[in-house]
Backbone bond lengths (Angstrom), bond angles and torsions (degrees), N, CA, C in turn:
res aa  C-N    CA-C-N  psi(-1)  N-CA   C-N-CA  omega(-1)  CA-C   N-CA-C  phi
1 M - - - 1.472 - - 1.518 108.27 -
2 C 1.325 115.92 131.49 1.452 118.44 179.31 1.508 108.93 -104.73
3 S 1.308 116.26 155.89 1.445 120.11 174.21 1.501 107.37 -144.35
4 G 1.293 116.38 155.41 1.444 118.92 -179.90 1.509 108.82 -154.20
5 Q 1.300 116.03 152.37 1.456 119.59 178.12 1.510 108.00 -110.11
6 L 1.313 116.13 131.64 1.446 119.73 -179.87 1.507 108.98 -147.04
7 A 1.299 115.94 154.54 1.455 121.25 177.19 1.500 107.93 -108.56
8 A 1.328 117.49 137.85 1.458 121.58 179.16 1.512 108.80 -129.22
9 Q 1.314 116.88 132.39 1.461 121.74 179.82 1.515 108.95 -105.68
10 S 1.335 117.67 125.72 1.450 121.14 177.43 1.512 107.98 -113.96
11 Y 1.332 119.48 -125.02 1.444 122.42 -173.80 1.509 107.85 -152.11
12 G 1.323 118.06 171.76 1.456 121.50 179.44 1.506 110.77 100.75
13 H 1.303 116.79 -135.28 1.464 123.04 -176.70 1.515 110.43 -102.37
14 L 1.306 116.45 150.23 1.455 121.60 -179.39 1.529 109.89 -70.97
15 I 1.315 115.00 128.45 1.467 120.82 -179.76 1.519 108.93 -108.45
16 K 1.274 117.23 125.85 1.454 120.96 176.00 1.525 109.72 -76.06
17 L 1.303 115.07 146.57 1.455 119.50 174.58 1.518 108.32 -77.06
18 L 1.298 116.33 121.53 1.457 121.26 -173.72 1.517 110.76 -100.57
19 A 1.322 115.70 117.36 1.454 119.17 175.67 1.522 108.91 -66.47
20 G 1.330 115.05 136.84 1.448 119.39 178.43 1.503 113.65 82.40
21 S 1.330 119.02 10.13 1.463 119.46 177.85 1.516 109.44 -71.96
22 I 1.327 115.12 164.49 1.463 119.68 -176.04 1.520 109.18 -72.05
23 W 1.301 116.91 127.77 1.454 121.44 178.46 1.523 108.38 -104.09
24 H 1.333 114.98 146.97 1.456 120.40 179.95 1.531 109.19 -94.39
25 N 1.335 115.95 118.95 1.461 121.24 -179.31 1.523 111.49 56.17
26 T 1.329 116.66 38.59 1.463 124.38 178.85 1.517 112.96 60.59
27 T 1.336 119.48 19.45 1.449 120.91 176.21 1.508 108.53 -85.59
28 G 1.342 116.34 172.58 1.455 120.36 -173.20 1.501 113.97 -97.35
29 L 1.337 119.59 24.22 1.457 120.31 177.41 1.520 108.72 -70.46
30 Q 1.355 117.10 119.79 1.446 119.86 -173.61 1.517 113.73 -121.61
31 A 1.309 118.66 -12.58 1.452 120.41 179.29 1.503 108.77 -155.93
32 C 1.347 116.26 150.83 1.456 118.52 -172.63 1.510 114.92 -125.69
33 N 1.291 120.50 -1.50 1.451 118.36 -171.22 1.522 114.92 -106.21
34 T 1.311 118.18 -50.89 1.453 117.37 -170.11 1.507 112.11 -121.64
35 A 1.303 117.81 -83.12 1.454 119.54 177.75 1.508 107.17 -101.61
36 L 1.318 117.34 131.00 1.444 118.09 179.05 1.509 109.11 -139.52
37 I 1.326 114.44 147.40 1.451 121.14 172.49 1.503 105.93 -125.61
38 V 1.315 116.19 128.98 1.449 119.30 -174.80 1.515 109.86 -129.97
39 T 1.316 114.68 144.90 1.451 122.02 170.12 1.511 105.74 -128.06
40 F 1.340 116.85 114.18 1.453 116.69 -168.59 1.513 111.20 -155.26
41 P 1.349 115.59 152.74 1.454 119.69 164.33 1.512 106.90 -82.37
42 C 1.327 118.07 139.88 1.452 120.46 -172.73 1.507 110.26 -115.99
43 V 1.311 114.96 149.53 1.443 119.42 -171.42 1.501 110.13 -142.09
44 Y 1.306 116.22 155.82 1.456 119.01 166.15 1.517 108.70 -146.64
45 Y 1.333 115.50 159.81 1.449 120.87 -178.20 1.526 109.05 -84.06
46 Q 1.323 115.99 116.54 1.448 119.70 -178.40 1.519 111.02 -97.80
47 D 1.302 117.28 -33.04 1.450 120.46 -172.91 1.519 109.40 -108.65
48 V 1.332 116.42 111.94 1.459 120.37 -175.95 1.510 111.72 -65.23
49 M 1.330 116.74 -22.70 1.445 118.82 -178.92 1.516 112.16 -79.13
50 N 1.318 118.64 -31.98 1.457 120.59 -170.11 1.511 114.17 -97.83
51 W 1.333 116.56 -26.82 1.458 120.84 -174.96 1.520 111.02 53.14
52 R 1.307 116.62 31.53 1.453 117.78 179.55 1.513 108.81 -105.57
53 I 1.296 116.07 157.53 1.456 119.82 176.41 1.519 106.84 -69.38
54 A 1.327 116.04 117.23 1.443 119.32 -169.50 1.513 113.33 -112.94
55 T 1.278 119.95 -26.98 1.452 120.92 -174.04 1.506 109.10 -135.94
56 I 1.324 116.20 136.15 1.450 120.65 178.22 1.523 107.89 -101.58
57 G 1.333 116.81 131.33 1.454 120.74 179.71 1.500 109.12 -171.09
58 T 1.291 118.02 164.81 1.449 119.99 -177.41 1.509 109.48 -78.62
59 A 1.335 117.71 118.98 1.463 121.46 -174.61 1.503 110.26 -146.25
60 L 1.289 117.29 108.67 1.453 121.97 178.30 1.513 111.47 -63.85
61 A 1.332 116.68 -26.33 1.457 119.92 -179.35 1.511 111.65 -54.48
62 V 1.326 116.68 -41.09 1.451 119.49 -178.03 1.514 110.33 -71.87
63 A 1.310 117.13 -37.48 1.453 119.54 -179.90 1.511 111.37 -63.17
64 L 1.332 116.08 -36.61 1.453 120.01 -178.34 1.516 113.08 -87.16
65 A 1.339 117.35 -10.51 1.453 120.15 -170.31 1.517 112.91 -60.24
66 G 1.327 117.41 -29.16 1.443 118.80 -178.50 1.508 113.57 -81.44
67 C 1.323 118.98 -4.09 1.456 120.69 -177.26 1.518 110.46 -78.34
68 A 1.289 117.37 134.34 1.461 121.07 -179.67 1.519 110.34 -74.28
69 A 1.324 116.34 148.11 1.459 120.91 177.77 1.520 109.78 -69.11
70 P 1.339 117.20 135.49 1.459 119.50 177.77 1.528 110.89 -60.96
71 A 1.314 116.01 145.93 1.461 120.17 -179.69 1.525 109.90 -74.68
72 G 1.319 114.91 160.06 1.458 119.81 175.88 1.507 112.25 86.43
73 S 1.321 115.91 172.63 1.450 121.77 -179.10 1.514 109.01 -136.31
74 T 1.331 116.02 130.54 1.453 121.86 177.61 1.509 108.36 -118.20
75 A 1.306 117.70 121.72 1.456 121.71 -175.71 1.524 110.69 -64.97
76 P 1.342 118.37 147.11 1.458 120.99 174.59 1.529 110.33 -64.32
77 P 1.333 118.07 165.18 1.460 120.00 175.64 1.523 111.51 -56.51
78 E 1.294 116.74 156.21 1.460 121.19 -177.63 1.528 110.57 -56.59
79 G 1.324 114.72 131.57 1.456 120.64 179.63 1.516 114.96 88.47
80 V 1.333 117.98 -5.10 1.466 121.53 -178.22 1.528 109.55 -102.84
81 S 1.311 117.22 131.83 1.466 121.89 179.41 1.528 109.70 -130.97
82 V 1.332 115.70 159.76 1.462 121.25 -173.77 1.523 109.59 -131.45
83 A 1.331 116.32 136.52 1.457 122.50 174.91 1.521 108.44 -137.63
84 V 1.326 116.16 164.84 1.458 121.84 172.54 1.519 108.22 -127.47
85 Y 1.310 115.86 147.99 1.463 120.09 175.59 1.517 108.79 -162.07
86 Q 1.330 116.26 171.28 1.456 121.78 -178.26 1.520 109.17 -134.20
87 T 1.333 116.38 132.26 1.453 121.56 177.17 1.524 109.92 -94.67
88 R 1.322 116.51 172.37 1.460 119.88 178.24 1.521 111.61 -61.45
89 T 1.337 116.28 -38.01 1.462 119.42 -179.05 1.519 112.51 -73.56
90 D 1.323 118.16 -13.25 1.462 121.90 178.74 1.522 112.56 -83.98
91 V 1.346 116.92 -19.15 1.464 120.06 -170.78 1.527 111.24 -66.21
92 G 1.332 116.99 -48.78 1.467 120.27 -177.48 1.514 113.56 -58.28
93 P 1.323 118.70 -54.36 1.479 120.19 -179.30 1.522 113.83 -80.57
94 R 1.323 119.11 4.54 1.469 123.58 179.75 1.529 111.48 58.13
95 R 1.326 114.15 62.99 1.455 121.03 175.68 1.520 109.74 -112.48
96 L 1.327 114.77 158.76 1.455 122.43 171.45 1.523 106.91 -134.56
97 E 1.317 116.60 142.35 1.458 121.01 179.56 1.526 110.25 -95.43
98 L 1.333 116.49 124.19 1.455 121.54 170.71 1.528 106.36 -91.68
99 S 1.309 116.47 108.41 1.462 122.09 -172.08 1.529 109.67 -101.17
100 I 1.337 115.49 113.70 1.460 120.97 -178.60 1.530 108.71 -109.08
101 Q 1.314 115.65 118.98 1.465 121.54 179.99 1.526 109.14 -102.07
102 N 1.320 115.40 123.62 1.461 120.98 179.95 1.528 109.04 -99.51
103 G 1.308 115.74 94.40 1.456 120.85 178.99 1.516 113.06 -91.43
104 S 1.341 116.46 11.89 1.462 120.13 -179.94 1.532 109.81 -84.26
105 T 1.312 116.42 -175.99 1.467 121.36 -176.98 1.521 112.88 -100.13
106 E 1.343 118.03 6.87 1.455 120.34 -179.91 1.520 109.92 -140.91
107 P 1.330 118.26 157.11 1.468 120.93 179.52 1.533 111.27 -61.38
108 L 1.314 114.34 151.80 1.461 121.24 176.58 1.513 108.01 -123.95
109 H 1.325 116.74 125.92 1.467 121.81 -179.19 1.530 108.50 -98.44
110 V 1.326 116.75 115.27 1.465 122.07 -179.66 1.519 108.21 -96.91
111 T 1.318 116.18 126.12 1.466 121.52 -175.89 1.527 113.47 -113.99
112 G 1.296 117.59 5.12 1.461 121.16 177.18 1.511 109.64 176.84
113 A 1.328 117.21 148.69 1.464 120.84 179.04 1.513 109.44 -152.96
114 R 1.334 115.19 143.18 1.455 121.43 -176.87 1.526 110.07 -143.64
115 L 1.328 115.48 148.20 1.460 121.61 175.15 1.518 108.65 -113.98
116 F 1.338 115.63 122.31 1.457 122.34 173.68 1.525 108.29 -108.53
117 S 1.317 117.18 131.52 1.457 120.73 174.72 1.514 109.40 -160.48
118 A 1.325 115.55 136.21 1.461 119.41 176.23 1.519 111.40 -66.99
119 Q 1.324 117.26 -8.70 1.458 122.04 177.16 1.528 111.69 -68.55
120 F 1.340 116.20 -19.85 1.458 121.00 -177.48 1.531 110.02 -123.59
121 T 1.319 115.63 155.98 1.455 120.55 -175.35 1.523 112.86 -76.62
122 E 1.322 117.67 -18.94 1.455 121.44 -176.47 1.520 110.12 -141.22
123 T 1.319 115.84 175.18 1.452 122.25 177.02 1.526 109.85 -82.18
124 A 1.335 116.94 138.27 1.463 121.94 175.30 1.525 108.02 -97.90
125 V 1.329 116.41 127.78 1.464 121.36 -172.25 1.522 110.60 -119.79
126 W 1.320 115.70 132.63 1.464 121.55 173.06 1.518 108.12 -67.73
127 M 1.336 116.86 132.11 1.453 120.43 -167.26 1.521 115.38 -89.86
128 K 1.316 118.96 -13.09 1.463 119.37 -178.44 1.528 110.99 -86.16
129 A 1.333 115.35 161.98 1.463 120.25 -175.16 1.522 112.18 -78.14
130 S 1.330 117.27 -39.46 1.464 118.95 -176.55 1.515 109.93 -168.15
131 T 1.324 115.49 163.31 1.452 122.99 173.03 1.520 108.03 -156.87
132 T 1.308 116.22 158.39 1.462 121.10 178.91 1.525 109.17 -115.00
133 I 1.328 115.67 129.11 1.458 121.11 178.07 1.532 107.73 -103.20
134 P 1.310 118.54 110.70 1.463 119.82 179.28 1.529 111.31 -61.99
135 A 1.317 116.63 157.53 1.465 121.24 176.50 1.525 109.26 -57.67
136 G 1.334 116.03 131.45 1.452 121.21 178.66 1.516 114.91 82.47
137 A 1.317 117.78 3.27 1.468 121.18 -176.52 1.527 111.23 -109.10
138 T 1.331 114.74 165.11 1.463 122.65 176.11 1.517 109.13 -126.26
139 I 1.305 117.14 135.43 1.459 121.97 178.12 1.527 108.68 -126.57
140 D 1.341 115.34 136.85 1.460 122.07 178.21 1.524 109.84 -99.26
141 L 1.325 116.07 131.08 1.458 122.59 179.83 1.528 108.21 -112.85
142 P 1.332 118.70 108.52 1.471 120.36 -176.77 1.523 112.28 -77.43
143 V 1.327 115.47 140.47 1.467 121.47 174.52 1.520 108.58 -129.57
144 L 1.331 116.39 142.07 1.461 121.30 173.55 1.520 109.07 -79.83
145 L 1.315 116.50 133.90 1.461 120.71 -175.97 1.525 111.26 -87.55
146 P 1.324 117.39 135.00 1.472 120.70 174.10 1.527 110.63 -72.12
147 A 1.315 115.55 -179.38 1.458 121.13 176.44 1.531 110.15 -64.12
148 P 1.319 117.48 154.41 1.459 120.13 -176.94 1.524 112.46 -77.90
149 D 1.320 115.43 151.71 1.456 122.48 167.99 1.523 106.04 -109.16
150 C 1.308 116.23 107.96 1.464 120.54 -173.63 1.523 112.79 -90.23
151 T 1.332 117.48 8.40 1.460 120.91 -178.85 1.524 112.74 -100.55
152 A 1.329 117.37 -17.44 1.468 120.58 -174.82 1.526 110.74 -71.86
153 A 1.317 115.16 144.23 1.458 121.06 178.42 1.525 109.70 -102.98
154 D 1.341 116.44 130.62 1.463 123.15 175.26 1.521 112.70 49.69
155 P 1.330 118.24 58.48 1.471 119.70 179.94 1.523 111.85 -70.59
156 Q 1.326 116.80 147.11 1.456 122.34 178.18 1.522 110.09 -117.91
157 P 1.332 117.34 144.62 1.471 119.57 176.21 1.527 110.38 -84.25
158 I 1.310 116.55 113.22 1.466 121.88 179.57 1.522 108.00 -108.99
159 V 1.309 116.06 119.58 1.459 121.50 179.82 1.523 109.08 -105.40
160 E 1.299 115.41 132.99 1.456 122.53 177.80 1.525 107.47 -123.50
161 F 1.323 117.18 131.50 1.459 118.73 178.03 1.522 110.89 -142.01
162 D 1.334 114.54 145.85 1.463 122.78 177.50 1.524 108.20 -95.17
163 Y 1.324 116.38 142.40 1.458 118.51 -176.46 1.528 111.20 -145.29
164 T 1.331 113.94 160.05 1.456 122.37 174.44 1.526 107.96 -131.19
165 R 1.324 115.76 131.36 1.465 120.18 177.58 1.523 110.36 -85.66
166 E 1.323 115.87 172.00 1.452 121.68 179.94 1.525 112.35 -62.42
167 D 1.339 116.74 -29.66 1.466 119.00 -179.00 1.529 112.52 -82.79
168 G 1.339 116.77 2.92 1.452 121.06 177.74 1.516 114.65 93.80
169 S 1.314 118.31 -8.87 1.466 120.89 178.32 1.525 109.72 -71.52
170 T 1.326 115.61 149.31 1.461 120.55 -176.18 1.524 110.23 -124.61
171 G 1.321 115.53 165.71 1.454 120.51 177.65 1.516 110.94 -170.19
172 T 1.310 115.24 172.16 1.459 122.88 174.73 1.516 108.35 -131.13
173 A 1.312 116.24 123.46 1.465 121.64 178.75 1.517 109.28 -103.79
174 R 1.317 116.29 144.78 1.457 122.00 178.96 1.516 108.27 -141.70
175 T 1.337 116.83 117.26 1.456 119.61 -172.37 1.527 110.64 -150.82
176 V 1.316 116.11 155.85 1.466 120.94 173.29 1.524 107.91 -73.25
177 A 1.309 116.34 123.79 1.463 121.09 -176.76 1.518 111.28 -86.11
178 D 1.324 115.71 151.20 1.458 121.88 174.65 1.530 109.10 -75.87
179 D 1.318 117.13 126.39 1.465 121.79 174.95 1.528 106.48 -82.38
180 R 1.321 115.65 90.96 1.464 121.88 -164.71 1.524 113.63 -56.26
181 L 1.311 117.51 -42.35 1.465 121.02 -177.80 1.523 111.85 -109.19
182 D 1.329 116.20 15.34 1.465 121.43 -177.82 1.529 110.22 52.77
183 R 1.321 115.08 43.85 1.454 121.24 -174.37 1.521 113.56 -85.20
184 L 1.324 118.06 -30.28 1.461 120.21 -170.59 1.533 113.85 -62.86
185 P 1.342 120.87 -40.98 1.471 117.87 177.26 1.530 112.61 -60.57
186 A 1.336 116.78 -42.12 1.467 119.24 178.74 1.520 111.11 -67.36
187 L 1.333 116.10 -38.58 1.468 119.90 177.91 1.518 110.65 -61.82
188 R 1.319 116.12 -40.67 1.465 119.30 179.74 1.527 110.93 -63.78
189 A 1.336 116.53 -42.43 1.465 119.93 178.91 1.529 110.34 -62.02
190 E 1.340 117.25 -43.31 1.459 121.03 178.93 1.528 110.95 -64.32
191 D 1.328 116.06 -45.70 1.461 120.54 -178.83 1.520 111.76 -60.66
192 C 1.313 115.75 -45.25 1.466 119.18 -175.13 1.521 111.46 -72.56
193 L 1.331 117.50 -32.71 1.456 119.88 173.57 1.525 110.12 -65.83
194 A 1.340 116.41 -45.73 1.460 120.25 179.38 1.521 111.30 -61.02
195 K 1.320 116.92 -39.86 1.464 120.27 179.33 1.526 110.77 -66.88
196 A 1.338 117.23 -40.74 1.464 120.52 178.61 1.523 110.53 -61.14
197 V 1.342 116.70 -38.66 1.464 120.48 177.29 1.526 110.54 -67.38
198 S 1.339 116.89 -48.81 1.467 120.22 -175.29 1.523 112.39 -67.72
199 D 1.330 117.56 -20.75 1.461 119.72 174.22 1.533 111.19 -65.98
200 I 1.336 116.19 -24.80 1.463 120.99 -176.08 1.522 112.20 -104.90
201 V 1.343 116.76 -39.22 1.460 119.82 -177.01 1.522 109.82 -147.67
202 D 1.308 114.47 139.12 1.462 121.85 176.46 1.525 107.65 -93.69
203 L 1.335 116.61 115.92 1.464 121.88 179.75 1.522 109.26 -106.24
204 S 1.322 116.53 133.90 1.461 119.79 -179.90 1.523 110.08 -151.61
205 I 1.322 115.32 159.27 1.469 122.45 176.67 1.524 106.42 -126.95
206 T 1.319 116.38 97.64 1.470 121.29 -175.37 1.515 113.50 -128.86
207 A 1.331 118.95 -22.77 1.463 121.53 -176.33 1.528 110.60 -74.18
208 P 1.341 118.17 147.22 1.467 120.69 178.39 1.529 110.90 -59.09
209 P 1.324 118.49 130.32 1.469 120.50 178.71 1.526 111.08 -73.30
210 R 1.341 115.70 160.98 1.464 121.48 -178.39 1.519 109.54 -120.27
211 A 1.315 116.46 134.19 1.457 121.45 176.36 1.521 109.84 -83.27
212 G 1.335 116.66 146.07 1.455 121.21 179.41 1.511 111.19 -155.13
213 L 1.325 115.72 -168.72 1.467 122.02 -179.93 1.518 109.61 -134.76
214 I 1.323 116.91 141.36 1.457 122.87 167.66 1.521 106.82 -125.32
215 N 1.334 115.45 112.48 1.469 120.70 -178.44 1.523 110.92 54.75
216 G 1.333 116.11 37.85 1.455 120.95 178.58 1.513 115.08 83.13
217 V 1.326 117.53 -2.66 1.465 121.93 -179.38 1.534 108.84 -93.60
218 P 1.344 118.73 127.10 1.474 119.88 178.21 1.523 111.99 -63.61
219 V 1.318 116.00 129.55 1.462 122.11 175.91 1.527 107.81 -132.15
220 I 1.300 116.23 164.37 1.450 120.67 174.53 1.520 108.93 -128.77
221 E 1.337 115.20 136.95 1.457 121.52 -177.52 1.527 109.46 -100.88
222 V 1.307 115.53 126.32 1.464 122.25 -178.86 1.527 108.49 -116.04
223 E 1.318 116.36 132.37 1.462 120.78 -179.50 1.517 111.03 -93.01
224 L 1.309 115.22 121.21 1.464 122.16 172.83 1.531 106.97 -95.65
225 A 1.327 116.47 106.10 1.462 120.82 -178.36 1.519 109.75 -82.75
226 A 1.322 115.97 133.34 1.464 122.54 -179.81 1.522 109.22 -121.09
227 V 1.337 116.13 114.53 1.459 121.52 179.73 1.526 108.50 -117.69
228 P 1.327 118.40 101.70 1.460 120.93 -179.81 1.527 111.59 -62.10
229 T 1.332 115.37 151.35 1.465 121.34 -175.86 1.520 113.22 -92.60
230 G 1.329 117.51 -12.47 1.454 120.70 -174.99 1.513 112.89 95.36
231 A 1.320 117.16 -4.29 1.466 121.16 179.93 1.524 110.64 -74.72
232 T 1.309 115.19 162.25 1.455 119.65 175.15 1.525 109.28 -75.09
233 G 1.323 115.65 159.70 1.454 120.93 179.63 1.515 112.08 100.32
234 S 1.331 115.69 175.67 1.461 120.98 -178.90 1.515 109.92 -146.56
235 V 1.320 115.20 160.75 1.464 122.76 178.89 1.520 108.17 -124.27
236 E 1.318 115.90 128.22 1.459 120.82 175.76 1.522 109.30 -98.57
237 L 1.334 116.15 120.67 1.457 121.84 174.04 1.525 106.86 -95.98
238 S 1.326 117.16 111.24 1.460 118.76 -172.12 1.520 113.58 -98.67
239 T 1.343 117.72 -45.98 1.462 119.07 -170.50 1.519 111.25 -148.26
240 L 1.345 115.83 141.62 1.456 122.51 167.43 1.513 107.89 -98.98
241 S 1.336 117.22 125.85 1.463 121.11 178.98 1.523 110.26 -100.59
242 S 1.311 116.05 165.49 1.456 121.21 -179.54 1.522 110.68 -70.81
243 T 1.334 115.74 156.99 1.448 121.91 175.41 1.527 108.25 -112.33
244 T 1.325 116.23 -176.11 1.456 119.40 178.08 1.523 112.06 -69.61
245 L 1.328 117.51 -12.90 1.462 121.39 -177.10 1.525 113.25 -119.96
246 F 1.321 117.78 -25.40 1.460 121.19 -174.79 1.522 111.77 -127.53
247 M 1.357 113.67 153.49 1.460 121.57 170.77 1.522 107.53 -128.40
248 A 1.325 115.85 172.01 1.459 120.88 179.76 1.527 109.25 -95.88
249 P 1.341 118.36 137.46 1.462 120.00 178.29 1.524 111.99 -81.77
250 D 1.309 115.77 145.08 1.457 119.81 169.53 1.527 107.79 -62.58
251 P 1.336 119.17 131.92 1.477 120.46 -173.86 1.526 113.45 -65.65
252 L 1.328 118.54 -17.57 1.458 121.01 -179.48 1.525 112.38 -99.93
253 T 1.326 116.50 -42.75 1.463 119.94 -174.22 1.527 113.38 -101.92
254 G 1.326 117.70 -21.24 1.456 121.00 -175.42 1.507 113.56 81.30
255 M 1.323 118.22 -3.57 1.456 121.25 179.91 1.526 110.70 -69.46
256 A 1.331 115.18 147.17 1.464 120.94 -174.40 1.529 111.49 -67.60
257 T 1.342 115.72 134.73 1.465 122.78 174.99 1.527 108.21 -130.90
258 N 1.319 116.46 167.50 1.462 120.55 -176.37 1.522 113.40 -80.05
259 E 1.332 117.87 -22.98 1.457 120.28 -173.99 1.515 111.53 -140.39
260 Q 1.323 115.66 150.52 1.455 122.19 171.16 1.518 108.56 -122.23
261 P 1.333 118.28 116.85 1.475 119.17 176.26 1.519 110.70 -62.02
262 I 1.335 116.17 138.91 1.463 120.97 175.80 1.524 109.74 -108.66
263 G 1.333 117.35 -56.68 1.456 120.98 174.29 1.513 114.94 62.49
264 V 1.339 116.63 42.98 1.469 120.96 -179.35 1.524 108.82 -122.21
265 T 1.321 116.70 133.46 1.461 121.99 174.86 1.527 108.76 -112.88
266 I 1.323 115.92 130.05 1.460 121.82 -176.33 1.524 108.93 -119.57
267 A 1.300 116.72 122.14 1.462 121.62 176.45 1.524 109.63 -88.62
268 G 1.324 115.13 152.35 1.449 119.91 -179.51 1.507 114.11 -64.05
269 T 1.331 117.17 -17.92 1.461 121.48 -179.81 1.526 112.53 -103.11
270 D 1.332 118.51 5.47 1.463 121.84 177.73 1.525 111.16 -70.18
271 D 1.335 115.49 165.94 1.457 121.18 171.30 1.527 109.38 -76.70
272 P 1.329 117.98 158.20 1.463 120.07 174.80 1.525 111.27 -57.46
273 S 1.326 116.30 147.54 1.460 120.76 -177.76 1.522 109.60 -148.85
274 V 1.320 115.21 173.52 1.458 121.96 179.67 1.524 109.00 -131.24
275 V 1.321 116.03 134.30 1.456 122.47 174.37 1.525 107.49 -112.16
276 T 1.329 116.90 124.83 1.459 120.58 -178.12 1.525 110.29 -89.15
277 L 1.321 115.80 127.25 1.455 123.19 177.19 1.529 108.48 -108.67
278 F 1.326 116.83 135.17 1.457 121.66 -179.88 1.524 109.40 -107.17
279 L 1.340 116.01 135.88 1.454 120.71 -176.19 1.526 110.95 -133.09
280 V 1.326 115.41 147.83 1.464 122.73 169.87 1.524 107.51 -131.59
281 P 1.336 117.71 156.59 1.466 118.37 179.01 1.526 111.68 -60.52
282 G 1.322 115.40 136.33 1.460 120.17 176.51 1.509 112.53 -94.78
283 R 1.344 116.41 -13.52 1.454 121.75 179.27 1.525 108.59 -157.14
284 C 1.314 115.61 150.88 1.461 120.45 -178.15 1.524 111.81 -130.53
285 D 1.318 118.13 15.48 1.460 119.54 178.69 1.529 109.50 -66.91
286 P 1.331 117.39 153.77 1.471 120.74 -171.52 1.523 115.01 -58.18
287 H 1.323 117.01 -27.81 1.461 119.00 -175.29 1.539 112.88 -97.33
288 A 1.330 116.24 9.56 1.465 119.51 -175.09 1.515 111.83 -57.73
289 I 1.323 116.97 -46.47 1.464 120.51 -177.60 1.522 110.90 -81.17
290 Q 1.340 117.21 -43.26 1.461 119.99 -177.46 1.521 112.40 -58.42
291 E 1.306 117.58 -34.64 1.458 121.78 -176.55 1.527 113.25 -99.56
292 D 1.338 116.32 4.59 1.462 118.72 -174.95 1.527 111.85 -68.82
293 K 1.318 114.81 137.48 1.467 121.35 177.03 1.520 111.73 -123.17
294 R 1.341 117.32 -36.97 1.461 120.08 -174.74 1.526 112.60 -132.02
295 G 1.313 117.41 14.21 1.455 120.01 -173.71 1.505 115.12 -68.20
296 T 1.350 118.16 -20.85 1.470 120.94 -179.44 1.525 112.39 -106.62
297 I 1.323 116.39 11.67 1.472 121.49 174.18 1.521 107.41 -97.66
298 M 1.328 117.35 117.04 1.458 121.67 -169.56 1.530 112.20 -86.42
299 P 1.347 117.28 119.16 1.472 120.83 177.65 1.529 110.59 -85.23
300 I 1.311 116.29 119.94 1.459 121.49 -176.02 1.528 108.83 -125.30
301 D 1.325 116.00 125.71 1.459 121.19 176.61 1.523 108.83 -80.42
302 V 1.332 115.59 131.29 1.458 120.48 -174.35 1.525 110.09 -135.53
303 K 1.323 113.62 165.56 1.465 121.23 171.93 1.511 107.47 -139.45
304 V 1.333 116.55 129.77 1.455 121.63 177.51 1.521 107.92 -141.81
305 G 1.322 116.59 116.06 1.454 120.08 -175.87 1.527 110.51 60.54
306 D 1.335 115.95 -128.31 1.457 120.94 178.57 1.526 112.65 -89.05
307 L 1.326 116.66 -1.48 1.464 120.55 -177.48 1.522 110.37 -95.18
308 E 1.317 115.46 141.93 1.451 121.33 179.51 1.523 108.35 -147.02
309 G 1.314 116.65 137.72 1.454 119.31 -179.69 1.513 111.09 167.38
310 R 1.334 115.93 -152.94 1.462 121.47 -173.98 1.521 110.25 -121.00
311 I 1.324 115.21 133.18 1.455 121.41 172.44 1.522 108.77 -112.00
312 Y 1.332 116.59 164.80 1.462 121.35 -177.44 1.525 108.16 -127.53
313 V 1.331 115.60 118.76 1.462 121.46 -177.84 1.527 108.25 -105.24
314 P 1.332 118.14 114.72 1.468 119.83 -178.84 1.518 111.67 -75.94
315 S 1.326 115.66 151.83 1.465 121.42 173.81 1.524 109.22 -89.25
316 A 1.320 115.86 142.01 1.461 120.33 175.64 1.527 109.81 -63.06
317 D 1.323 116.18 161.62 1.464 120.87 -175.35 1.517 112.12 -55.27
318 A 1.326 117.44 -46.13 1.462 120.75 -178.11 1.528 111.11 -64.58
319 V 1.323 116.60 -37.53 1.463 120.88 178.16 1.518 109.69 -66.97
320 R 1.317 116.16 -42.92 1.458 120.14 -179.87 1.530 111.13 -59.59
321 G 1.326 117.07 -43.20 1.454 120.41 177.93 1.518 112.26 -61.98
322 A 1.332 116.76 -41.24 1.469 120.61 179.50 1.529 110.56 -67.02
323 L 1.309 117.99 -35.83 1.460 120.79 178.61 1.529 111.07 -67.24
324 Y 1.322 116.05 -40.99 1.462 119.69 176.98 1.524 110.87 -62.27
325 Q 1.340 116.41 -41.44 1.455 120.18 179.74 1.518 110.67 -65.27
326 F 1.318 117.52 -38.07 1.457 121.40 177.77 1.514 111.11 -61.27
327 V 1.327 117.16 -44.51 1.463 119.88 179.29 1.530 109.91 -62.45
328 T 1.327 116.58 -42.94 1.469 120.38 179.24 1.528 110.84 -59.17
329 N 1.336 116.52 -45.65 1.466 120.04 -178.50 1.530 111.47 -69.39
330 A 1.338 116.60 -43.86 1.456 119.98 -176.35 1.529 112.28 -67.40
331 C 1.327 116.13 -28.23 1.470 119.20 -176.83 1.518 112.85 -93.73
332 S 1.337 117.19 -3.93 1.468 119.14 -177.44 1.520 111.62 -83.22
């Protein structure tokens, strides 16, 4: 467990550090509005399926996550606009880009940025200290997304950022951001489906895969481990779909197909089990592995209660390396 002490300057009224104040999870967060000094272990959600604290590291985002968003709205400086969007590389680590466009005639120095939305349980905070947006330029500020709040109705993305102008004047803008690709509603549906599944069963891909043959065609077997949580309800795993790097083999011929039927239902009170997934390379071009971003994240169609859709189960690092090696060998 790591801990670190840091000072963060926000805005508003000066808050004294109060000895004996309530600490969250025994961390040293003592104030949330203006000046704060924190000593804390920091965490972020790495596994979208588990929603568990997975990695320990120094992260101010978590320390600030419990702070409520200031009331009211302050428009950005003239010519400055804000949007949010998500790229393919942001999906796995659960990031969102806060995109600030500086349409003014002078540079804008951004010294802090935060995303408030009832769609998430906490505030998402940009982790760097500052950046400068040249006149006429756009800069994206990535934030790690907290766990979803699936109870909120019609959540809006509110971006707040601190800035300094060339003349030394400062300010804080707070505005509803444009959802550039209309990604947030779909993200919410994916998040809430994944959470509904993980409430009942923990799905992971961590065991070393095994190479094999189907009708002389090289295939690789991947174990999807299912550990029920003891909760009521069940999850139906219906289909494995192809990824950008892999397809499913026909069980008789080994030829590549788009889907592999799974047809397994797991109750929250079942014993742990393993579902074997079979894969063949979906592409053999030279840049397939070098450019891969999501090829080892397994898309599985599921049904849980009234929810139905697709979840994405990432492969552990060691599994990902073995899958890449399999593609290299099979395509050589």
